[in-house]
ZAMARGU-4260 file (C-alpha; in steps of 0.2 Angstrom, whole numbers, plus 5000, padded with zeros to 4 digits):
<rodrens>
0) 4943/4769/4898 | 4951/4784/4888 | 4946/4785/4870 | 4961/4796/4867 | 4972/4789/4852
5) 4991/4793/4851 | 5001/4783/4839 | 5020/4784/4842 | 5022/4776/4825 | 5013/4790/4816
10) 5023/4805/4809 | 5013/4819/4816 | 5017/4836/4808 | 5012/4852/4817 | 5013/4867/4806
15) 5008/4885/4804 | 5013/4900/4793 | 5030/4901/4802 | 5036/4885/4808 | 5035/4866/4805
20) 5037/4853/4819 | 5041/4836/4812 | 5047/4820/4820 | 5066/4820/4824 | 5076/4808/4813
25) 5094/4801/4814 | 5098/4811/4798 | 5094/4827/4807 | 5111/4827/4814 | 5117/4837/4799
30) 5104/4850/4803 | 5108/4853/4821 | 5127/4850/4822 | 5131/4868/4820 | 5122/4872/4836
35) 5131/4858/4846 | 5148/4864/4840 | 5146/4883/4841 | 5133/4885/4855 | 5136/4873/4869
40) 5129/4886/4882 | 5112/4881/4875 | 5112/4866/4887 | 5120/4874/4902 | 5105/4871/4913
45) 5102/4853/4909 | 5110/4836/4909 | 5110/4826/4893 | 5112/4841/4882 | 5119/4840/4864
50) 5135/4850/4866 | 5148/4843/4854 | 5146/4831/4840 | 5147/4815/4851 | 5134/4822/4863
55) 5122/4827/4849 | 5123/4809/4841 | 5119/4802/4858 | 5105/4815/4861 | 5097/4811/4844
60) 5099/4792/4846 | 5091/4793/4864 | 5077/4804/4858 | 5072/4792/4844 | 5074/4777/4855
65) 5062/4785/4868 | 5050/4786/4854 | 5052/4768/4849 | 5049/4763/4867 | 5033/4774/4867
70) 5039/4785/4881 | 5043/4802/4872 | 5039/4810/4855 | 5053/4821/4849 | 5052/4835/4835
75) 5064/4845/4825 | 5059/4863/4822 | 5060/4871/4805 | 5058/4890/4802 | 5049/4893/4786
80) 5054/4911/4785 | 5073/4908/4785 | 5072/4890/4778 | 5083/4884/4793 | 5081/4871/4806
85) 5082/4880/4823 | 5080/4868/4837 | 5070/4853/4845 | 5056/4850/4857 | 5046/4835/4862
90) 5030/4827/4871 | 5034/4816/4885 | 5025/4808/4900 | 5010/4805/4889 | 4997/4798/4900
95) 4981/4794/4890 | 4971/4788/4904 | 4974/4803/4915 | 4973/4814/4900 | 4990/4823/4904
100) 5005/4826/4894 | 5021/4836/4896 | 5031/4847/4884 | 5049/4849/4886 | 5067/4846/4881
105) 5065/4862/4871 | 5080/4872/4864 | 5083/4884/4850 | 5099/4891/4842 | 5104/4907/4851
110) 5099/4919/4837 | 5081/4912/4837 | 5079/4914/4856 | 5067/4928/4860 | 5061/4930/4842
115) 5044/4924/4846 | 5046/4907/4837 | 5044/4898/4853 | 5026/4905/4855 | 5022/4897/4838
120) 5029/4881/4843 | 5020/4881/4860 | 5004/4886/4851 | 5005/4871/4839 | 5009/4859/4853
125) 4996/4865/4865 | 4983/4865/4852 | 4987/4847/4847 | 4987/4841/4865 | 4971/4850/4870
130) 4961/4850/4854 | 4966/4835/4845 | 4971/4823/4859 | 4958/4829/4872 | 4971/4831/4886
135) 4966/4840/4902 | 4983/4846/4908 | 5000/4850/4900 | 5015/4850/4912 | 5031/4859/4909
140) 5047/4861/4919 | 5064/4869/4920 | 5080/4872/4930 | 5075/4884/4944 | 5089/4895/4939
145) 5084/4896/4920 | 5074/4912/4922 | 5073/4914/4903 | 5064/4898/4901 | 5053/4901/4916
150) 5047/4918/4911 | 5044/4911/4893 | 5032/4898/4900 | 5023/4910/4911 | 5021/4922/4896
155) 5011/4909/4887 | 4999/4905/4901 | 5008/4892/4912 | 5005/4893/4931 | 5020/4889/4943
160) 5015/4874/4954 | 5030/4872/4965 | 5049/4867/4966 | 5055/4849/4966 | 5071/4850/4977
165) 5087/4842/4971 | 5077/4835/4956 | 5091/4833/4943 | 5108/4839/4937 | 5114/4853/4926
170) 5127/4851/4912 | 5141/4851/4924 | 5134/4837/4935 | 5128/4849/4949 | 5112/4845/4957
175) 5098/4857/4953 | 5080/4861/4959 | 5067/4860/4946 | 5052/4872/4944 | 5035/4864/4939
180) 5022/4873/4929 | 5006/4868/4920 | 4992/4874/4909 | 4974/4867/4910 | 4962/4864/4896
185) 4949/4876/4903 | 4963/4890/4904 | 4968/4886/4886 | 4950/4887/4879 | 4944/4902/4890
190) 4960/4913/4888 | 4976/4907/4882 | 4972/4900/4865 | 4967/4917/4859 | 4980/4926/4868
195) 4994/4915/4862 | 4988/4915/4844 | 4989/4934/4845 | 5007/4933/4850 | 5012/4921/4837
200) 5023/4928/4822 | 5018/4927/4804
</rodrens>
């Protein structure tokens, strides 16, 4: 029996010098609505995106409901340098017995993409999952056409495992293949914890 403890009711705060990840709340709509109105292309590769005010409301409500059902744990991301909220991410498929967890549903406003802030977020999430929760494997995935996301995941130590054909839908309802990647605890401890820390922005 696993001794790992993860309490969905606890408000976990993940923080470094640059970013804060805190649990997503209903009132965070006001912090993210600008992205939903002005940058709908953020979600072009995935179904269930937050393009438009109505979809953002549904997105936030669903994310919070998934936490209440103890299936997912969503965060909002705050940039301490600019004092702005910049996106969202979450843990999901949390299997305490098998010591596996997945990181995904990650998106950032366009001006924050490619700035390095994703590396800070992933460092905090990986560190929490491996070092605090004792997980052995972190899984990640993406639309196989989303090369920016795939390259970002490979750049922080994730290994491509394969393709799930016709796995899901994109924003327009077209079926898509999903690429599956992962990083293991020994890979994190032996190599990528130090490498990724060096890549984070201060």
